[in-house]
PDB file with one MODEL, atoms N, CA, C and O in Angstrom:
MODEL        1
ATOM      1  N   MET A   1      25.743   0.463  -6.525  1.00  0.00           N
ATOM      2  CA  MET A   1      24.420   1.613  -7.096  1.00  0.00           C
ATOM      3  C   MET A   1      23.028   0.762  -7.217  1.00  0.00           C
ATOM      4  O   MET A   1      23.071  -0.040  -8.149  1.00  0.00           O
ATOM      5  N   GLN A   2      21.786   0.760  -6.468  1.00  0.00           N
ATOM      6  CA  GLN A   2      20.892   0.019  -6.456  1.00  0.00           C
ATOM      7  C   GLN A   2      20.156   0.112  -6.861  1.00  0.00           C
ATOM      8  O   GLN A   2      19.662   1.134  -6.386  1.00  0.00           O
ATOM      9  N   THR A   3      19.418  -0.340  -7.692  1.00  0.00           N
ATOM     10  CA  THR A   3      18.536   0.227  -9.086  1.00  0.00           C
ATOM     11  C   THR A   3      17.311   0.079  -8.420  1.00  0.00           C
ATOM     12  O   THR A   3      17.281  -0.340  -7.263  1.00  0.00           O
ATOM     13  N   GLU A   4      16.386   0.356  -8.984  1.00  0.00           N
ATOM     14  CA  GLU A   4      15.109   0.213  -8.401  1.00  0.00           C
ATOM     15  C   GLU A   4      14.041  -0.590  -9.721  1.00  0.00           C
ATOM     16  O   GLU A   4      14.564  -0.447 -10.826  1.00  0.00           O
ATOM     17  N   THR A   5      12.975  -1.208  -9.758  1.00  0.00           N
ATOM     18  CA  THR A   5      12.022  -1.798 -10.390  1.00  0.00           C
ATOM     19  C   THR A   5      12.062  -0.522 -10.232  1.00  0.00           C
ATOM     20  O   THR A   5      12.618   0.214  -9.416  1.00  0.00           O
ATOM     21  N   THR A   6      11.004  -0.265 -11.650  1.00  0.00           N
ATOM     22  CA  THR A   6       9.810   1.101 -12.485  1.00  0.00           C
ATOM     23  C   THR A   6       8.182  -0.273 -11.871  1.00  0.00           C
ATOM     24  O   THR A   6       8.157  -1.463 -11.557  1.00  0.00           O
ATOM     25  N   PRO A   7       7.614   0.324 -11.937  1.00  0.00           N
ATOM     26  CA  PRO A   7       6.025  -0.291 -11.853  1.00  0.00           C
ATOM     27  C   PRO A   7       5.745  -0.454 -13.304  1.00  0.00           C
ATOM     28  O   PRO A   7       5.451  -1.469 -13.936  1.00  0.00           O
ATOM     29  N   THR A   8       5.920   0.908 -13.728  1.00  0.00           N
ATOM     30  CA  THR A   8       6.615   0.363 -15.864  1.00  0.00           C
ATOM     31  C   THR A   8       6.265  -0.969 -15.935  1.00  0.00           C
ATOM     32  O   THR A   8       5.231  -1.627 -16.054  1.00  0.00           O
ATOM     33  N   ASP A   9       7.431  -1.156 -15.828  1.00  0.00           N
ATOM     34  CA  ASP A   9       7.924  -2.312 -16.053  1.00  0.00           C
ATOM     35  C   ASP A   9       7.596  -4.369 -15.960  1.00  0.00           C
ATOM     36  O   ASP A   9       8.152  -5.302 -16.539  1.00  0.00           O
ATOM     37  N   LEU A  10       6.036  -4.297 -14.578  1.00  0.00           N
ATOM     38  CA  LEU A  10       6.117  -5.184 -15.086  1.00  0.00           C
ATOM     39  C   LEU A  10       4.515  -4.859 -15.496  1.00  0.00           C
ATOM     40  O   LEU A  10       4.089  -3.715 -15.652  1.00  0.00           O
ATOM     41  N   THR A  11       3.526  -6.356 -15.674  1.00  0.00           N
ATOM     42  CA  THR A  11       2.639  -6.385 -16.065  1.00  0.00           C
ATOM     43  C   THR A  11       1.630  -6.430 -14.476  1.00  0.00           C
ATOM     44  O   THR A  11       1.931  -6.810 -13.345  1.00  0.00           O
ATOM     45  N   LEU A  12       0.412  -5.879 -15.023  1.00  0.00           N
ATOM     46  CA  LEU A  12      -0.013  -5.778 -13.829  1.00  0.00           C
ATOM     47  C   LEU A  12      -1.270  -6.224 -13.481  1.00  0.00           C
ATOM     48  O   LEU A  12      -1.806  -5.941 -12.410  1.00  0.00           O
ATOM     49  N   SER A  13      -1.973  -7.203 -14.711  1.00  0.00           N
ATOM     50  CA  SER A  13      -3.037  -7.841 -15.119  1.00  0.00           C
ATOM     51  C   SER A  13      -2.406  -8.522 -14.038  1.00  0.00           C
ATOM     52  O   SER A  13      -2.915  -8.225 -12.957  1.00  0.00           O
ATOM     53  N   ARG A  14      -0.946  -9.788 -13.930  1.00  0.00           N
ATOM     54  CA  ARG A  14      -0.306 -11.292 -13.109  1.00  0.00           C
ATOM     55  C   ARG A  14      -0.298 -10.424 -11.387  1.00  0.00           C
ATOM     56  O   ARG A  14      -0.464 -11.237 -10.478  1.00  0.00           O
ATOM     57  N   THR A  15      -0.154  -9.150 -10.980  1.00  0.00           N
ATOM     58  CA  THR A  15      -0.415  -8.950  -9.580  1.00  0.00           C
ATOM     59  C   THR A  15      -1.373  -8.921  -9.085  1.00  0.00           C
ATOM     60  O   THR A  15      -2.473  -8.655  -9.570  1.00  0.00           O
ATOM     61  N   THR A  16      -0.946  -9.341  -7.462  1.00  0.00           N
ATOM     62  CA  THR A  16      -2.482 -10.155  -6.672  1.00  0.00           C
ATOM     63  C   THR A  16      -2.913  -8.321  -6.294  1.00  0.00           C
ATOM     64  O   THR A  16      -1.953  -7.594  -6.035  1.00  0.00           O
ATOM     65  N   TRP A  17      -4.212  -7.747  -6.289  1.00  0.00           N
ATOM     66  CA  TRP A  17      -4.683  -6.803  -6.110  1.00  0.00           C
ATOM     67  C   TRP A  17      -5.657  -7.102  -4.764  1.00  0.00           C
ATOM     68  O   TRP A  17      -6.115  -8.236  -4.622  1.00  0.00           O
ATOM     69  N   ARG A  18      -5.992  -5.918  -3.662  1.00  0.00           N
ATOM     70  CA  ARG A  18      -6.181  -6.551  -3.016  1.00  0.00           C
ATOM     71  C   ARG A  18      -7.002  -4.906  -1.442  1.00  0.00           C
ATOM     72  O   ARG A  18      -6.489  -4.039  -0.734  1.00  0.00           O
ATOM     73  N   LYS A  19      -8.187  -5.339  -1.677  1.00  0.00           N
ATOM     74  CA  LYS A  19      -8.802  -3.958  -1.197  1.00  0.00           C
ATOM     75  C   LYS A  19      -9.742  -4.153   1.066  1.00  0.00           C
ATOM     76  O   LYS A  19     -10.132  -5.079   1.777  1.00  0.00           O
ATOM     77  N   SER A  20      -9.637  -2.837   1.163  1.00  0.00           N
ATOM     78  CA  SER A  20      -9.837  -3.396   2.984  1.00  0.00           C
ATOM     79  C   SER A  20     -11.110  -4.131   2.939  1.00  0.00           C
ATOM     80  O   SER A  20     -12.036  -3.922   2.156  1.00  0.00           O
ATOM     81  N   SER A  21     -11.022  -5.372   4.244  1.00  0.00           N
ATOM     82  CA  SER A  21     -11.938  -6.015   4.090  1.00  0.00           C
ATOM     83  C   SER A  21     -12.880  -4.996   5.075  1.00  0.00           C
ATOM     84  O   SER A  21     -13.831  -5.427   5.727  1.00  0.00           O
ATOM     85  N   HIS A  22     -12.547  -3.879   5.074  1.00  0.00           N
ATOM     86  CA  HIS A  22     -13.559  -2.954   5.506  1.00  0.00           C
ATOM     87  C   HIS A  22     -15.728  -2.540   4.264  1.00  0.00           C
ATOM     88  O   HIS A  22     -16.732  -1.888   4.553  1.00  0.00           O
ATOM     89  N   SER A  23     -15.452  -3.125   3.421  1.00  0.00           N
ATOM     90  CA  SER A  23     -15.628  -2.179   1.640  1.00  0.00           C
ATOM     91  C   SER A  23     -16.481  -3.570   1.964  1.00  0.00           C
ATOM     92  O   SER A  23     -16.361  -4.687   2.468  1.00  0.00           O
ATOM     93  N   GLY A  24     -17.614  -2.515   1.180  1.00  0.00           N
ATOM     94  CA  GLY A  24     -18.696  -3.552   1.526  1.00  0.00           C
ATOM     95  C   GLY A  24     -19.119  -3.726  -0.393  1.00  0.00           C
ATOM     96  O   GLY A  24     -18.396  -3.132  -1.193  1.00  0.00           O
ATOM     97  N   SER A  25     -19.990  -4.343  -0.763  1.00  0.00           N
ATOM     98  CA  SER A  25     -19.827  -5.753  -1.953  1.00  0.00           C
ATOM     99  C   SER A  25     -20.167  -4.244  -3.088  1.00  0.00           C
ATOM    100  O   SER A  25     -20.369  -4.312  -4.300  1.00  0.00           O
ATOM    101  N   GLY A  26     -20.148  -3.318  -2.468  1.00  0.00           N
ATOM    102  CA  GLY A  26     -20.773  -2.054  -3.745  1.00  0.00           C
ATOM    103  C   GLY A  26     -19.936  -1.836  -5.360  1.00  0.00           C
ATOM    104  O   GLY A  26     -20.378  -1.391  -6.420  1.00  0.00           O
ATOM    105  N   ASP A  27     -18.771  -2.283  -5.047  1.00  0.00           N
ATOM    106  CA  ASP A  27     -17.752  -2.118  -5.699  1.00  0.00           C
ATOM    107  C   ASP A  27     -17.209  -0.428  -5.404  1.00  0.00           C
ATOM    108  O   ASP A  27     -17.027   0.328  -6.359  1.00  0.00           O
ATOM    109  N   GLN A  28     -17.049  -0.105  -4.362  1.00  0.00           N
ATOM    110  CA  GLN A  28     -17.196   1.378  -5.226  1.00  0.00           C
ATOM    111  C   GLN A  28     -16.375   1.444  -3.406  1.00  0.00           C
ATOM    112  O   GLN A  28     -16.865   1.668  -2.299  1.00  0.00           O
ATOM    113  N   CYS A  29     -14.590   1.042  -3.989  1.00  0.00           N
ATOM    114  CA  CYS A  29     -13.190   0.635  -3.052  1.00  0.00           C
ATOM    115  C   CYS A  29     -12.647   1.278  -4.316  1.00  0.00           C
ATOM    116  O   CYS A  29     -12.976   1.388  -5.498  1.00  0.00           O
ATOM    117  N   VAL A  30     -11.425   1.740  -3.318  1.00  0.00           N
ATOM    118  CA  VAL A  30      -9.576   1.344  -4.677  1.00  0.00           C
ATOM    119  C   VAL A  30      -9.449  -0.773  -4.252  1.00  0.00           C
ATOM    120  O   VAL A  30      -9.896  -1.835  -3.817  1.00  0.00           O
ATOM    121  N   GLU A  31      -8.574  -0.058  -4.795  1.00  0.00           N
ATOM    122  CA  GLU A  31      -7.737  -1.983  -5.015  1.00  0.00           C
ATOM    123  C   GLU A  31      -5.571  -1.653  -5.034  1.00  0.00           C
ATOM    124  O   GLU A  31      -5.070  -1.010  -5.957  1.00  0.00           O
ATOM    125  N   VAL A  32      -4.412  -2.436  -3.489  1.00  0.00           N
ATOM    126  CA  VAL A  32      -4.033  -1.383  -3.673  1.00  0.00           C
ATOM    127  C   VAL A  32      -3.094  -3.354  -4.103  1.00  0.00           C
ATOM    128  O   VAL A  32      -3.490  -4.358  -3.512  1.00  0.00           O
ATOM    129  N   ALA A  33      -1.982  -3.413  -5.120  1.00  0.00           N
ATOM    130  CA  ALA A  33      -0.978  -3.982  -5.698  1.00  0.00           C
ATOM    131  C   ALA A  33       0.348  -3.520  -4.599  1.00  0.00           C
ATOM    132  O   ALA A  33       0.892  -2.453  -4.314  1.00  0.00           O
ATOM    133  N   ALA A  34       0.535  -5.162  -4.119  1.00  0.00           N
ATOM    134  CA  ALA A  34       1.980  -4.561  -4.210  1.00  0.00           C
ATOM    135  C   ALA A  34       3.336  -4.623  -5.333  1.00  0.00           C
ATOM    136  O   ALA A  34       3.468  -5.562  -6.118  1.00  0.00           O
ATOM    137  N   LEU A  35       3.873  -3.976  -5.292  1.00  0.00           N
ATOM    138  CA  LEU A  35       5.004  -4.013  -6.598  1.00  0.00           C
ATOM    139  C   LEU A  35       6.071  -3.467  -6.234  1.00  0.00           C
ATOM    140  O   LEU A  35       6.324  -2.357  -5.767  1.00  0.00           O
ATOM    141  N   PRO A  36       7.301  -5.258  -6.753  1.00  0.00           N
ATOM    142  CA  PRO A  36       8.728  -4.928  -6.514  1.00  0.00           C
ATOM    143  C   PRO A  36       9.243  -3.427  -5.717  1.00  0.00           C
ATOM    144  O   PRO A  36       8.688  -2.472  -6.260  1.00  0.00           O
ATOM    145  N   GLY A  37      10.202  -2.988  -4.522  1.00  0.00           N
ATOM    146  CA  GLY A  37      10.744  -1.915  -4.248  1.00  0.00           C
ATOM    147  C   GLY A  37      10.557  -1.781  -3.467  1.00  0.00           C
ATOM    148  O   GLY A  37      11.317  -1.352  -2.599  1.00  0.00           O
ATOM    149  N   ASN A  38       8.609  -2.296  -3.278  1.00  0.00           N
ATOM    150  CA  ASN A  38       7.791  -1.397  -1.868  1.00  0.00           C
ATOM    151  C   ASN A  38       6.940  -1.109  -2.843  1.00  0.00           C
ATOM    152  O   ASN A  38       5.774  -1.410  -2.587  1.00  0.00           O
ATOM    153  N   GLY A  39       7.211  -0.450  -4.252  1.00  0.00           N
ATOM    154  CA  GLY A  39       5.455   0.478  -4.627  1.00  0.00           C
ATOM    155  C   GLY A  39       4.126  -0.176  -4.588  1.00  0.00           C
ATOM    156  O   GLY A  39       3.951  -1.220  -3.960  1.00  0.00           O
ATOM    157  N   ARG A  40       3.519   0.211  -5.016  1.00  0.00           N
ATOM    158  CA  ARG A  40       2.117   0.379  -4.612  1.00  0.00           C
ATOM    159  C   ARG A  40       1.469   0.994  -6.712  1.00  0.00           C
ATOM    160  O   ARG A  40       2.063   1.789  -7.441  1.00  0.00           O
ATOM    161  N   ALA A  41       0.375   0.350  -6.971  1.00  0.00           N
ATOM    162  CA  ALA A  41      -0.384   0.492  -7.811  1.00  0.00           C
ATOM    163  C   ALA A  41      -2.078  -0.157  -7.165  1.00  0.00           C
ATOM    164  O   ALA A  41      -2.465  -1.278  -6.835  1.00  0.00           O
ATOM    165  N   VAL A  42      -2.936   1.621  -7.235  1.00  0.00           N
ATOM    166  CA  VAL A  42      -3.703   1.752  -7.074  1.00  0.00           C
ATOM    167  C   VAL A  42      -4.694   1.804  -8.495  1.00  0.00           C
ATOM    168  O   VAL A  42      -4.306   2.584  -9.364  1.00  0.00           O
ATOM    169  N   ARG A  43      -5.663   1.196  -8.709  1.00  0.00           N
ATOM    170  CA  ARG A  43      -7.183   1.263  -9.641  1.00  0.00           C
ATOM    171  C   ARG A  43      -8.218   1.336  -8.920  1.00  0.00           C
ATOM    172  O   ARG A  43      -8.121   1.060  -7.724  1.00  0.00           O
ATOM    173  N   ASP A  44      -8.985   1.579  -9.267  1.00  0.00           N
ATOM    174  CA  ASP A  44     -10.775   1.654  -8.606  1.00  0.00           C
ATOM    175  C   ASP A  44     -10.920   0.272  -9.197  1.00  0.00           C
ATOM    176  O   ASP A  44     -10.438  -0.324 -10.160  1.00  0.00           O
ATOM    177  N   SER A  45     -11.883  -0.028  -8.114  1.00  0.00           N
ATOM    178  CA  SER A  45     -12.214  -1.661  -8.129  1.00  0.00           C
ATOM    179  C   SER A  45     -13.656  -1.832  -8.920  1.00  0.00           C
ATOM    180  O   SER A  45     -14.184  -2.930  -8.747  1.00  0.00           O
ATOM    181  N   LYS A  46     -14.622  -0.562 -10.069  1.00  0.00           N
ATOM    182  CA  LYS A  46     -15.319  -0.628 -10.394  1.00  0.00           C
ATOM    183  C   LYS A  46     -14.847  -1.332 -11.950  1.00  0.00           C
ATOM    184  O   LYS A  46     -15.440  -2.289 -12.449  1.00  0.00           O
ATOM    185  N   ASP A  47     -13.628  -0.615 -12.591  1.00  0.00           N
ATOM    186  CA  ASP A  47     -13.096  -1.071 -13.360  1.00  0.00           C
ATOM    187  C   ASP A  47     -11.314  -2.091 -13.730  1.00  0.00           C
ATOM    188  O   ASP A  47     -10.170  -1.937 -14.156  1.00  0.00           O
ATOM    189  N   PRO A  48     -11.978  -2.793 -13.341  1.00  0.00           N
ATOM    190  CA  PRO A  48     -10.233  -3.032 -13.713  1.00  0.00           C
ATOM    191  C   PRO A  48      -9.361  -3.306 -14.057  1.00  0.00           C
ATOM    192  O   PRO A  48      -8.250  -3.350 -13.529  1.00  0.00           O
ATOM    193  N   ASP A  49      -9.893  -3.666 -15.512  1.00  0.00           N
ATOM    194  CA  ASP A  49      -8.831  -3.380 -16.746  1.00  0.00           C
ATOM    195  C   ASP A  49      -8.612  -1.663 -16.653  1.00  0.00           C
ATOM    196  O   ASP A  49      -7.838  -1.051 -17.388  1.00  0.00           O
ATOM    197  N   GLY A  50      -8.896  -1.453 -16.299  1.00  0.00           N
ATOM    198  CA  GLY A  50      -8.660  -0.041 -16.624  1.00  0.00           C
ATOM    199  C   GLY A  50      -7.993   0.620 -15.506  1.00  0.00           C
ATOM    200  O   GLY A  50      -8.168   0.146 -14.383  1.00  0.00           O
ATOM    201  N   PRO A  51      -6.922   2.109 -15.721  1.00  0.00           N
ATOM    202  CA  PRO A  51      -6.043   3.145 -15.582  1.00  0.00           C
ATOM    203  C   PRO A  51      -6.065   1.906 -14.190  1.00  0.00           C
ATOM    204  O   PRO A  51      -6.889   1.066 -13.827  1.00  0.00           O
ATOM    205  N   ALA A  52      -4.517   2.392 -13.631  1.00  0.00           N
ATOM    206  CA  ALA A  52      -3.768   2.344 -12.060  1.00  0.00           C
ATOM    207  C   ALA A  52      -2.759   3.365 -12.297  1.00  0.00           C
ATOM    208  O   ALA A  52      -1.998   3.801 -13.160  1.00  0.00           O
ATOM    209  N   LEU A  53      -3.220   3.560 -10.830  1.00  0.00           N
ATOM    210  CA  LEU A  53      -2.025   4.917 -10.793  1.00  0.00           C
ATOM    211  C   LEU A  53      -0.237   4.064  -9.687  1.00  0.00           C
ATOM    212  O   LEU A  53      -0.205   3.154  -8.859  1.00  0.00           O
ATOM    213  N   LEU A  54       0.657   4.751 -10.138  1.00  0.00           N
ATOM    214  CA  LEU A  54       1.430   3.929  -9.227  1.00  0.00           C
ATOM    215  C   LEU A  54       2.141   4.796  -8.868  1.00  0.00           C
ATOM    216  O   LEU A  54       1.947   6.003  -9.019  1.00  0.00           O
ATOM    217  N   PHE A  55       3.358   4.092  -8.174  1.00  0.00           N
ATOM    218  CA  PHE A  55       3.682   4.937  -6.976  1.00  0.00           C
ATOM    219  C   PHE A  55       4.813   3.833  -6.258  1.00  0.00           C
ATOM    220  O   PHE A  55       4.656   2.694  -5.818  1.00  0.00           O
ATOM    221  N   SER A  56       6.258   4.903  -6.377  1.00  0.00           N
ATOM    222  CA  SER A  56       7.885   4.020  -6.519  1.00  0.00           C
ATOM    223  C   SER A  56       7.242   3.914  -4.654  1.00  0.00           C
ATOM    224  O   SER A  56       6.078   4.222  -4.401  1.00  0.00           O
ATOM    225  N   ALA A  57       8.057   3.524  -3.731  1.00  0.00           N
ATOM    226  CA  ALA A  57       7.779   4.180  -2.015  1.00  0.00           C
ATOM    227  C   ALA A  57       7.865   4.494  -1.205  1.00  0.00           C
ATOM    228  O   ALA A  57       7.607   4.227  -0.031  1.00  0.00           O
ATOM    229  N   ALA A  58       8.665   5.796  -2.311  1.00  0.00           N
ATOM    230  CA  ALA A  58       8.997   6.793  -1.344  1.00  0.00           C
ATOM    231  C   ALA A  58       6.736   7.351  -1.607  1.00  0.00           C
ATOM    232  O   ALA A  58       5.917   7.572  -0.715  1.00  0.00           O
ATOM    233  N   GLU A  59       6.592   7.365  -2.701  1.00  0.00           N
ATOM    234  CA  GLU A  59       5.904   8.066  -3.253  1.00  0.00           C
ATOM    235  C   GLU A  59       4.895   7.718  -2.542  1.00  0.00           C
ATOM    236  O   GLU A  59       4.026   8.520  -2.200  1.00  0.00           O
ATOM    237  N   TRP A  60       4.892   6.465  -2.233  1.00  0.00           N
ATOM    238  CA  TRP A  60       3.124   5.241  -1.397  1.00  0.00           C
ATOM    239  C   TRP A  60       3.312   6.210  -0.142  1.00  0.00           C
ATOM    240  O   TRP A  60       2.331   6.639   0.464  1.00  0.00           O
ATOM    241  N   ARG A  61       4.879   6.597   0.289  1.00  0.00           N
ATOM    242  CA  ARG A  61       4.950   6.808   1.957  1.00  0.00           C
ATOM    243  C   ARG A  61       4.397   8.363   2.214  1.00  0.00           C
ATOM    244  O   ARG A  61       3.881   8.815   3.237  1.00  0.00           O
ATOM    245  N   THR A  62       4.589   8.822   1.342  1.00  0.00           N
ATOM    246  CA  THR A  62       4.574  10.687   1.572  1.00  0.00           C
ATOM    247  C   THR A  62       2.475  10.571   1.104  1.00  0.00           C
ATOM    248  O   THR A  62       1.601  11.407   1.331  1.00  0.00           O
ATOM    249  N   LEU A  63       2.418   9.841   0.745  1.00  0.00           N
ATOM    250  CA  LEU A  63       0.347   9.245   0.407  1.00  0.00           C
ATOM    251  C   LEU A  63       0.186   8.788   1.452  1.00  0.00           C
ATOM    252  O   LEU A  63      -0.636   9.638   1.795  1.00  0.00           O
ATOM    253  N   LEU A  64       0.290   7.854   2.705  1.00  0.00           N
ATOM    254  CA  LEU A  64      -0.094   7.199   3.486  1.00  0.00           C
ATOM    255  C   LEU A  64       0.217   8.168   4.051  1.00  0.00           C
ATOM    256  O   LEU A  64      -0.922   8.508   4.371  1.00  0.00           O
ATOM    257  N   ASP A  65       1.020   9.145   4.573  1.00  0.00           N
ATOM    258  CA  ASP A  65       1.806  10.500   5.659  1.00  0.00           C
ATOM    259  C   ASP A  65       0.311  11.235   5.482  1.00  0.00           C
ATOM    260  O   ASP A  65      -0.567  11.498   6.304  1.00  0.00           O
ATOM    261  N   ALA A  66       0.400  11.410   4.281  1.00  0.00           N
ATOM    262  CA  ALA A  66      -0.645  13.065   4.155  1.00  0.00           C
ATOM    263  C   ALA A  66      -2.512  12.389   4.783  1.00  0.00           C
ATOM    264  O   ALA A  66      -3.271  12.923   5.591  1.00  0.00           O
ATOM    265  N   VAL A  67      -2.655  11.331   4.146  1.00  0.00           N
ATOM    266  CA  VAL A  67      -4.488  10.976   4.830  1.00  0.00           C
ATOM    267  C   VAL A  67      -4.167  10.814   6.286  1.00  0.00           C
ATOM    268  O   VAL A  67      -4.819  11.158   7.272  1.00  0.00           O
ATOM    269  N   ARG A  68      -2.915  10.162   6.181  1.00  0.00           N
ATOM    270  CA  ARG A  68      -3.565   9.553   7.893  1.00  0.00           C
ATOM    271  C   ARG A  68      -3.321  10.985   9.061  1.00  0.00           C
ATOM    272  O   ARG A  68      -3.652  10.882  10.242  1.00  0.00           O
TER     273      ARG A  68
ENDMDL
END
């Protein structure tokens, strides 16, 4: 049986966050971090210490399919 690590097990402050190279300098964008198991975390670039949305790999794929 394969066990998937859940994002809640992680310390997000140690995660590498990235934002689009198309983002301006106004901090009006989101940042995305890769998580183990191909999940993702998303946060507001204006509030890096604030909450993050956590997505499993399947949820992330569903989100990307919906916005494309």
